[in-house]
DRENDO-1510 file (C-alpha; in Angstrom, 1 decimal, always signed):
<recs>
REC; n; res; u; v; w
REC; 1; MET; +107.7; +74.4; +134.0 .
REC; 2; GLY; +103.9; +74.0; +134.4 .
REC; 3; SER; +101.2; +74.0; +131.8 .
REC; 4; LEU; +100.7; +76.6; +129.1 .
REC; 5; SER; +97.6; +78.7; +128.6 .
REC; 6; SER; +96.8; +81.4; +126.1 .
REC; 7; GLN; +97.9; +84.2; +128.5 .
REC; 8; GLY; +100.8; +82.7; +130.5 .
REC; 9; ILE; +102.2; +79.7; +132.3 .
REC; 10; TRP; +101.9; +78.1; +135.7 .
REC; 11; VAL; +105.3; +77.9; +137.4 .
REC; 12; ILE; +106.6; +76.8; +140.7 .
REC; 13; ASP; +107.6; +79.8; +142.9 .
REC; 14; PRO; +111.2; +78.9; +144.2 .
REC; 15; ASP; +110.5; +80.9; +147.4 .
REC; 16; THR; +107.2; +79.4; +148.4 .
REC; 17; GLY; +107.3; +76.1; +146.6 .
REC; 18; LYS; +103.7; +76.8; +145.4 .
REC; 19; GLU; +102.4; +77.1; +141.9 .
REC; 20; ARG; +101.6; +80.6; +140.6 .
REC; 21; PHE; +100.5; +82.0; +137.3 .
REC; 22; THR; +103.0; +84.1; +135.4 .
REC; 23; TYR; +102.1; +86.1; +132.3 .
REC; 24; TYR; +104.3; +85.7; +129.3 .
REC; 25; HIS; +105.3; +89.4; +129.2 .
REC; 26; GLU; +106.7; +89.0; +132.8 .
REC; 27; LEU; +109.3; +86.4; +131.6 .
REC; 28; GLU; +112.6; +87.0; +130.0 .
REC; 29; SER; +112.5; +86.6; +126.2 .
REC; 30; ASP; +115.0; +83.7; +126.2 .
REC; 31; ILE; +112.9; +81.8; +128.6 .
REC; 32; VAL; +109.7; +82.4; +126.6 .
REC; 33; GLN; +111.4; +81.2; +123.4 .
REC; 34; SER; +112.4; +77.9; +125.1 .
REC; 35; PHE; +108.9; +76.7; +125.4 .
REC; 36; ILE; +107.3; +78.1; +122.2 .
REC; 37; LYS; +106.5; +74.8; +120.5 .
REC; 38; PRO; +103.9; +74.1; +117.9 .
REC; 39; ILE; +100.8; +72.1; +118.7 .
REC; 40; GLY; +99.8; +69.5; +116.1 .
REC; 41; GLY; +102.8; +70.3; +114.0 .
REC; 42; PHE; +102.2; +74.0; +113.1 .
REC; 43; ILE; +99.6; +75.5; +115.5 .
REC; 44; PHE; +100.6; +78.0; +118.2 .
REC; 45; PRO; +98.7; +79.8; +121.0 .
REC; 46; ALA; +98.1; +83.2; +119.6 .
REC; 47; ASN; +99.7; +85.2; +122.4 .
REC; 48; LEU; +102.8; +82.9; +122.3 .
REC; 49; PHE; +103.0; +83.2; +118.5 .
REC; 50; CYS; +103.2; +87.0; +118.9 .
REC; 51; LEU; +106.2; +86.6; +121.2 .
REC; 52; SER; +108.0; +84.2; +118.9 .
REC; 53; ARG; +111.2; +85.5; +117.4 .
REC; 54; LEU; +110.7; +85.8; +113.7 .
REC; 55; PRO; +112.9; +87.7; +111.1 .
REC; 56; GLU; +112.8; +91.4; +111.7 .
REC; 57; VAL; +112.7; +92.2; +108.0 .
REC; 58; PRO; +109.6; +90.4; +106.5 .
REC; 59; PHE; +110.7; +91.0; +102.8 .
REC; 60; TYR; +113.5; +90.1; +100.6 .
REC; 61; VAL; +112.4; +92.9; +98.3 .
REC; 62; LYS; +110.5; +95.4; +100.3 .
REC; 63; ASP; +106.8; +95.3; +99.6 .
REC; 64; TRP; +107.3; +93.2; +96.5 .
REC; 65; LEU; +108.7; +89.9; +97.6 .
REC; 66; PRO; +107.8; +88.7; +101.2 .
REC; 67; LYS; +109.8; +86.1; +103.0 .
REC; 68; ARG; +108.2; +82.7; +102.4 .
REC; 69; GLY; +106.1; +84.5; +99.8 .
REC; 70; LYS; +105.5; +84.5; +96.1 .
REC; 71; SER; +105.4; +87.1; +93.4 .
REC; 72; LEU; +104.8; +87.1; +89.7 .
REC; 73; LEU; +106.2; +89.6; +87.2 .
REC; 74; TYR; +104.8; +89.7; +83.7 .
REC; 75; ALA; +105.8; +91.7; +80.6 .
REC; 76; PRO; +105.6; +91.6; +76.8 .
REC; 77; PRO; +108.6; +90.1; +74.9 .
REC; 78; LYS; +111.7; +92.2; +74.5 .
REC; 79; ALA; +110.9; +94.3; +77.7 .
REC; 80; GLY; +114.1; +93.2; +79.5 .
REC; 81; LYS; +112.6; +90.7; +81.9 .
REC; 82; SER; +115.6; +88.4; +82.1 .
REC; 83; TYR; +118.0; +91.2; +82.6 .
REC; 84; LEU; +115.8; +92.5; +85.4 .
REC; 85; CYS; +115.8; +89.0; +87.0 .
REC; 86; LEU; +119.6; +88.8; +86.9 .
REC; 87; GLN; +119.7; +92.2; +88.5 .
REC; 88; LEU; +117.3; +91.3; +91.2 .
REC; 89; ALA; +119.2; +88.1; +92.0 .
REC; 90; ARG; +122.5; +90.0; +92.3 .
REC; 91; CYS; +120.9; +92.7; +94.5 .
REC; 92; VAL; +119.5; +90.1; +96.9 .
REC; 93; GLY; +122.8; +88.2; +96.9 .
REC; 94; CYS; +124.7; +91.3; +98.1 .
REC; 95; GLY; +121.9; +93.1; +99.9 .
REC; 96; GLU; +122.0; +96.1; +97.5 .
REC; 97; ASP; +118.9; +98.2; +96.8 .
REC; 98; PHE; +116.9; +97.1; +93.8 .
REC; 99; LEU; +115.7; +100.0; +91.8 .
REC; 100; GLY; +115.8; +102.1; +95.0 .
REC; 101; ILE; +113.9; +99.4; +96.9 .
REC; 102; PRO; +115.6; +97.9; +100.0 .
REC; 103; THR; +116.5; +94.2; +99.9 .
REC; 104; LYS; +117.4; +91.7; +102.5 .
REC; 105; ARG; +120.7; +89.8; +101.7 .
REC; 106; GLY; +120.2; +86.1; +101.0 .
REC; 107; VAL; +121.1; +83.3; +98.6 .
REC; 108; ALA; +119.4; +83.6; +95.2 .
REC; 109; LEU; +118.8; +80.8; +92.7 .
REC; 110; TYR; +117.9; +81.9; +89.1 .
REC; 111; ILE; +116.7; +79.1; +86.8 .
REC; 112; GLN; +116.3; +80.0; +83.2 .
REC; 113; PHE; +114.0; +77.8; +81.1 .
REC; 114; GLU; +114.3; +79.7; +77.9 .
REC; 115; LEU; +118.0; +80.6; +77.4 .
REC; 116; GLY; +120.8; +78.2; +77.0 .
REC; 117; GLU; +123.9; +78.2; +79.2 .
REC; 118; GLU; +126.0; +79.9; +76.5 .
REC; 119; ILE; +123.6; +82.9; +76.2 .
REC; 120; LEU; +123.1; +83.2; +79.9 .
REC; 121; GLN; +126.9; +83.1; +80.5 .
REC; 122; TYR; +127.4; +85.7; +77.8 .
REC; 123; ARG; +124.9; +88.1; +79.4 .
REC; 124; MET; +126.6; +87.7; +82.8 .
REC; 125; LYS; +130.2; +87.6; +81.7 .
REC; 126; GLU; +130.3; +89.9; +78.7 .
REC; 127; GLU; +127.3; +92.3; +79.1 .
REC; 128; THR; +126.6; +92.9; +82.8 .
REC; 129; LYS; +130.1; +92.0; +84.0 .
REC; 130; LYS; +128.9; +92.1; +87.6 .
REC; 131; ASP; +129.9; +90.1; +90.7 .
REC; 132; TYR; +127.2; +87.6; +91.5 .
REC; 133; ALA; +128.1; +86.7; +95.0 .
REC; 134; ASN; +125.5; +84.4; +96.7 .
REC; 135; VAL; +123.8; +83.9; +93.4 .
REC; 136; PHE; +123.4; +80.4; +91.7 .
REC; 137; VAL; +122.1; +80.0; +88.2 .
REC; 138; GLY; +121.0; +77.1; +86.0 .
REC; 139; THR; +119.3; +76.4; +82.7 .
REC; 140; SER; +117.0; +73.7; +81.6 .
REC; 141; PHE; +114.7; +73.2; +78.6 .
REC; 142; SER; +113.3; +69.8; +79.8 .
REC; 143; MET; +112.5; +70.4; +83.5 .
REC; 144; LYS; +108.7; +70.7; +83.7 .
REC; 145; LEU; +107.2; +71.6; +87.1 .
REC; 146; ASP; +103.8; +70.0; +86.4 .
REC; 147; GLN; +105.5; +66.6; +86.0 .
REC; 148; GLY; +106.9; +64.4; +88.8 .
REC; 149; ASP; +110.4; +64.1; +87.2 .
REC; 150; GLY; +110.7; +67.9; +86.8 .
REC; 151; GLN; +109.6; +68.4; +90.4 .
REC; 152; ARG; +112.2; +65.9; +91.7 .
REC; 153; ARG; +114.9; +67.6; +89.7 .
REC; 154; LEU; +114.1; +71.0; +91.1 .
REC; 155; TRP; +113.9; +69.6; +94.6 .
REC; 156; THR; +117.4; +68.0; +94.3 .
REC; 157; ALA; +118.8; +71.4; +93.1 .
REC; 158; LEU; +117.1; +73.2; +96.0 .
REC; 159; GLU; +118.6; +70.7; +98.5 .
REC; 160; ALA; +122.0; +71.5; +97.1 .
REC; 161; VAL; +121.7; +75.3; +97.1 .
REC; 162; GLU; +119.1; +76.0; +99.9 .
REC; 163; PRO; +118.2; +79.4; +98.4 .
REC; 164; ASP; +116.4; +82.2; +100.1 .
REC; 165; VAL; +115.0; +83.5; +96.8 .
REC; 166; LEU; +114.1; +81.2; +93.9 .
REC; 167; ILE; +113.5; +82.9; +90.5 .
REC; 168; LEU; +111.8; +80.9; +87.7 .
REC; 169; ASP; +111.9; +82.4; +84.2 .
REC; 170; PRO; +109.6; +82.1; +82.2 .
REC; 171; LYS; +106.5; +80.3; +83.4 .
REC; 172; ILE; +105.4; +79.1; +79.9 .
REC; 173; LYS; +108.6; +77.1; +79.5 .
REC; 174; MET; +108.5; +75.4; +82.9 .
REC; 175; ILE; +105.2; +73.6; +82.3 .
REC; 176; SER; +104.0; +71.0; +79.8 .
REC; 177; GLY; +100.3; +71.4; +80.4 .
REC; 178; ASP; +97.8; +74.0; +79.2 .
REC; 179; GLU; +98.5; +77.4; +80.7 .
REC; 180; ASN; +94.9; +78.3; +80.3 .
REC; 181; GLU; +93.6; +75.3; +82.2 .
REC; 182; SER; +93.2; +76.2; +85.9 .
REC; 183; THR; +93.5; +72.6; +87.1 .
REC; 184; ASP; +96.9; +72.2; +85.4 .
REC; 185; MET; +98.2; +75.5; +86.8 .
REC; 186; GLN; +96.9; +74.8; +90.3 .
REC; 187; LYS; +99.0; +71.7; +90.4 .
REC; 188; VAL; +102.1; +73.8; +89.8 .
REC; 189; CYS; +101.1; +76.4; +92.4 .
REC; 190; ASP; +100.5; +73.6; +94.9 .
REC; 191; PHE; +104.0; +72.1; +94.2 .
REC; 192; LEU; +105.6; +75.6; +94.6 .
REC; 193; ASP; +103.8; +75.9; +98.0 .
REC; 194; THR; +105.6; +72.7; +99.1 .
REC; 195; VAL; +108.9; +74.3; +97.9 .
REC; 196; ILE; +108.3; +77.4; +100.0 .
REC; 197; GLU; +107.5; +75.3; +103.1 .
REC; 198; GLY; +110.3; +72.8; +102.5 .
REC; 199; PHE; +113.0; +75.4; +102.0 .
REC; 200; ASN; +111.7; +78.5; +103.8 .
REC; 201; CYS; +112.3; +80.4; +100.6 .
REC; 202; SER; +110.5; +83.0; +98.5 .
REC; 203; ILE; +109.6; +82.5; +94.8 .
REC; 204; LEU; +109.4; +85.0; +91.9 .
REC; 205; VAL; +107.8; +83.6; +88.8 .
REC; 206; VAL; +108.3; +85.5; +85.5 .
REC; 207; ASP; +105.7; +85.4; +82.8 .
REC; 208; HIS; +104.9; +86.8; +79.4 .
REC; 209; SER; +101.9; +89.0; +79.0 .
REC; 210; GLY; +99.3; +88.9; +76.3 .
REC; 211; LYS; +99.0; +91.5; +73.6 .
REC; 212; ASP; +96.5; +93.3; +75.8 .
REC; 213; LEU; +98.3; +94.3; +79.0 .
REC; 214; THR; +95.0; +95.1; +80.7 .
REC; 215; LYS; +94.4; +91.3; +80.7 .
REC; 216; HIS; +97.6; +90.9; +82.7 .
REC; 217; SER; +99.7; +87.8; +82.4 .
REC; 218; ARG; +98.9; +85.0; +80.0 .
REC; 219; GLY; +96.9; +81.9; +80.9 .
REC; 220; SER; +94.8; +81.0; +83.9 .
REC; 221; ASN; +94.1; +83.5; +86.6 .
REC; 222; VAL; +95.0; +80.9; +89.2 .
REC; 223; TRP; +98.4; +82.6; +89.3 .
REC; 224; GLU; +97.0; +86.0; +90.1 .
REC; 225; GLY; +95.2; +84.6; +93.0 .
REC; 226; TRP; +98.1; +82.5; +94.2 .
REC; 227; VAL; +100.8; +85.3; +94.5 .
REC; 228; ASP; +101.3; +87.9; +97.2 .
REC; 229; SER; +102.5; +90.4; +94.6 .
REC; 230; TYR; +101.5; +90.9; +91.0 .
REC; 231; LEU; +103.8; +93.1; +89.1 .
REC; 232; GLN; +103.5; +94.5; +85.6 .
REC; 233; MET; +106.4; +95.6; +83.4 .
REC; 234; LYS; +106.1; +97.3; +80.1 .
REC; 235; ARG; +108.3; +99.0; +77.6 .
REC; 236; ILE; +107.6; +102.7; +77.2 .
REC; 237; SER; +110.5; +103.7; +74.9 .
REC; 238; LYS; +110.1; +103.8; +71.2 .
REC; 239; LYS; +112.0; +101.8; +68.6 .
REC; 240; GLY; +115.6; +102.9; +68.3 .
REC; 241; GLU; +115.6; +104.6; +71.8 .
REC; 242; PRO; +117.4; +103.1; +74.8 .
REC; 243; LEU; +115.2; +100.5; +76.5 .
REC; 244; ARG; +113.0; +102.3; +79.1 .
REC; 245; VAL; +110.4; +100.4; +81.1 .
REC; 246; GLU; +107.6; +101.1; +83.6 .
REC; 247; ILE; +107.2; +98.6; +86.5 .
REC; 248; GLU; +104.0; +98.8; +88.5 .
REC; 249; PRO; +102.5; +96.6; +91.2 .
REC; 250; ILE; +99.0; +95.7; +90.2 .
REC; 251; ALA; +98.3; +94.0; +93.5 .
REC; 252; LEU; +100.3; +93.8; +96.8 .
REC; 253; ARG; +98.9; +91.6; +99.6 .
REC; 254; HIS; +101.2; +92.9; +102.3 .
REC; 255; ALA; +101.7; +96.5; +101.4 .
REC; 256; SER; +99.9; +99.5; +99.9 .
REC; 257; LEU; +100.1; +100.2; +96.2 .
REC; 258; SER; +102.5; +102.9; +95.1 .
REC; 259; PRO; +100.9; +106.0; +93.8 .
REC; 260; GLU; +103.2; +106.0; +90.7 .
REC; 261; PRO; +104.9; +103.2; +88.8 .
REC; 262; ILE; +108.7; +103.0; +88.6 .
REC; 263; GLN; +110.4; +104.1; +85.5 .
REC; 264; ALA; +113.8; +102.6; +84.7 .
REC; 265; GLU; +116.2; +102.6; +81.7 .
REC; 266; LEU; +118.6; +99.8; +80.7 .
REC; 267; GLY; +122.2; +101.1; +81.1 .
REC; 268; GLU; +125.3; +100.2; +79.2 .
REC; 269; ASP; +126.0; +97.5; +81.8 .
REC; 270; PHE; +122.7; +95.9; +81.0 .
REC; 271; GLU; +121.1; +96.7; +84.4 .
REC; 272; PHE; +118.2; +99.0; +84.9 .
REC; 273; TYR; +118.5; +102.4; +86.5 .
REC; 274; LEU; +115.8; +104.7; +87.9 .
REC; 275; VAL; +114.9; +107.7; +85.7 .
REC; 276; GLU; +113.1; +110.8; +86.9 .
REC; 277; LYS; +109.6; +110.7; +85.8 .
REC; 278; LYS; +108.6; +113.8; +83.8 .
REC; 279; THR; +105.5; +115.7; +84.9 .
REC; 280; ILE; +102.5; +116.0; +82.5 .
REC; 281; LYS; +103.4; +119.6; +81.9 .
REC; 282; GLN; +107.0; +118.7; +81.0 .
REC; 283; ARG; +105.8; +116.0; +78.6 .
REC; 284; VAL; +103.2; +118.3; +77.0 .
REC; 285; GLU; +105.9; +121.0; +76.5 .
REC; 286; GLU; +108.3; +118.4; +75.1 .
REC; 287; PHE; +105.7; +117.1; +72.6 .
REC; 288; ILE; +104.8; +120.5; +71.4 .
REC; 289; GLY; +108.5; +121.5; +71.1 .
REC; 290; GLY; +109.2; +118.4; +69.0 .
REC; 291; LEU; +106.8; +119.5; +66.2 .
REC; 292; LYS; +107.3; +122.5; +63.9 .
REC; 293; GLU; +103.6; +122.9; +63.2 .
REC; 294; GLY; +100.9; +123.9; +65.6 .
REC; 295; VAL; +99.6; +121.1; +67.9 .
REC; 296; THR; +96.0; +120.5; +69.0 .
REC; 297; PRO; +94.9; +119.0; +72.3 .
REC; 298; ALA; +93.6; +116.0; +70.4 .
REC; 299; GLN; +97.1; +115.3; +69.2 .
REC; 300; ILE; +98.4; +115.4; +72.8 .
REC; 301; PHE; +95.6; +113.2; +74.0 .
REC; 302; ALA; +96.6; +110.6; +71.5 .
REC; 303; GLN; +100.1; +110.4; +73.2 .
REC; 304; ASP; +98.4; +109.1; +76.4 .
REC; 305; ILE; +100.2; +111.7; +78.4 .
REC; 306; GLY; +97.4; +112.2; +80.9 .
REC; 307; SER; +93.7; +112.9; +81.3 .
REC; 308; ASN; +92.0; +115.6; +79.3 .
REC; 309; THR; +91.7; +117.7; +82.4 .
REC; 310; SER; +95.4; +117.4; +83.3 .
REC; 311; VAL; +96.5; +118.2; +79.7 .
REC; 312; TYR; +94.4; +121.3; +79.5 .
REC; 313; GLY; +95.7; +122.4; +82.9 .
REC; 314; ALA; +99.3; +121.9; +81.7 .
REC; 315; LEU; +98.6; +123.9; +78.5 .
REC; 316; LYS; +97.1; +126.7; +80.6 .
REC; 317; GLN; +100.2; +126.8; +82.8 .
REC; 318; LEU; +102.6; +126.7; +79.9 .
REC; 319; VAL; +100.8; +129.6; +78.2 .
REC; 320; GLU; +100.9; +131.7; +81.4 .
REC; 321; GLU; +104.6; +131.0; +81.8 .
REC; 322; GLY; +105.3; +132.1; +78.2 .
REC; 323; LYS; +106.7; +128.7; +77.1 .
REC; 324; VAL; +103.8; +127.9; +74.8 .
REC; 325; SER; +101.7; +130.3; +72.7 .
REC; 326; LYS; +98.1; +129.7; +71.6 .
REC; 327; VAL; +98.1; +131.0; +68.0 .
REC; 328; GLU; +94.5; +130.3; +67.2 .
REC; 329; ARG; +91.6; +128.4; +68.6 .
REC; 330; GLY; +92.8; +125.0; +69.8 .
REC; 331; VAL; +96.3; +125.3; +68.3 .
REC; 332; TYR; +99.5; +125.7; +70.3 .
REC; 333; ILE; +103.2; +126.2; +69.4 .
REC; 334; LYS; +106.4; +126.3; +71.4 .
REC; 335; VAL; +107.8; +129.7; +72.0 .
REC; 336; ARG; +111.4; +129.7; +70.6 .
</recs>
């Protein structure tokens, strides 16, 4: 072989014995792969890089968790985050769709920093009762990823498992520093970057949200800038009802944002299942039907069903369809 350039390579023509320039696209793929080597450790000529054989599927969870990428999921307490993590780990382990989203089969490692072994085993053995092929789990209350000892302990575990997907749950329990201090949090992010490079894995960090969901996850915004995908999960069911949640990507670096969030309900097997999202008109009709007295638009607005315009539009359609009656100015009742 001759010398490389950005477009092709100089080779010896076996018929003439003279050098001639051959473009990369003229060569067989196997031949091209044989001399795609990094320069300076990790740099490639751009045209050669485009010819390099990389995984066909760039995500472990389509759009949400890129290969060699990082995601953060945040939610308030009691929203079912840990159950969702177990479900995601299981789906990756067997290559099953996760809430209707395609996954790429791989080895998943789920580390729980908040639950003891007994509780985690109970959830897996007695509640979900699922087969967790290709899934590894571990619990630790003392492993802190902003300390050298904790980092070494995690590295040792990763060397033993060699996971494709690493799930860390929750963030607040895996650090000893101040979660509001950017310098402290940047050190953890930097360490996790070395994990990604060292093991060619993807990482999902799970976090608590503050009381105000509009402020996203707790602590420093370093995490929001670090991740490829920033996912919000919130409970939408009322007390006493089956746990129903809404999961919405707030930011996706490698995909377009979905027009609508996902709604899912926790089943009897303690895994989440997609539920059909009701239209604004259906929700307005359901709300009016649930009350014996007349309902005003202001009462409907207070339910956060939709914008004022969409609610008025739904009321108009329901009246035209004969499902709702307007009994007086600004008062509506369900037609029985």
